[in-house]
N, C-alpha and C positions, 0 to 999 in steps of 0.2 A: 256429112256435117248436117244436123238438121237446119231447115231455113228462117231466117232471123225475121222477126214482124216489129213494126215502129209497136212501144207501150211495154216489150217484152221486159223481163229481165234478165242480164246476161253477167259473164264472169270473165273479168279478165286472165289470160292465160300465158303470154308473152307482153310484155313493157318496150316499147317503141324508145330508143334513145332520146329521139323529141317528139311533140306529140304536137296540135293545133289547137285551138280555143275554136269551138261550133257557136264563136260570137258574129256580128254582120260584120264587124272588123277584127279579122282572125290573128291573131300571134302567136310565134315557136314558140314554144317554152320546154323547156326541158322537161323530163319525166320523173324526174328523182322523189318526187311527192306521191305517186301512185305507186299499186302495190299486186305482185299477182297472187291473185283471187279474190280481189277487190268486186264488189258487185256495184252496177248502174242500170240505167234504165234508157235502152234506147228512144230515141226523140227524132230522127230522123232520119233515112237513106239517102247518100250521096255519092255522086257519078264514082267508079272504079274501086267498087266496094269499101266504101271507106261508109260510117256511124256515125252519127254525134247523138254520142251516150254521153246522161249525164250521171257524173259519178258526187261522191261531199264535195268533194272539191272547185267541182264547176262542170262545164261541160265543154269534151273533147271531141277530134274528130280519129277515129280507132280504127284502123285496117279489119275486117271480120275476118283475117285469121287469126288473127290477135285475141279473137270475142267466144265464145262458148255461151250458147242459152243455156239456163238452169233450169232445172227440172221442178 
């Protein structure tokens, strides 16, 4: 897998059952509003291979294994 960088566009390849918001006070939410193939922009890298990604529904912490870079 290619290394991802802040500002890069990524695609969601797998949807976890729950996602955490990337807010100052994060909340755990069901991920039923996300779709496989949805694209977002990386905002920040977090520990343990998590990335803060901005989708049209908001910013969420997504595991790097659930993302792929868009060419």
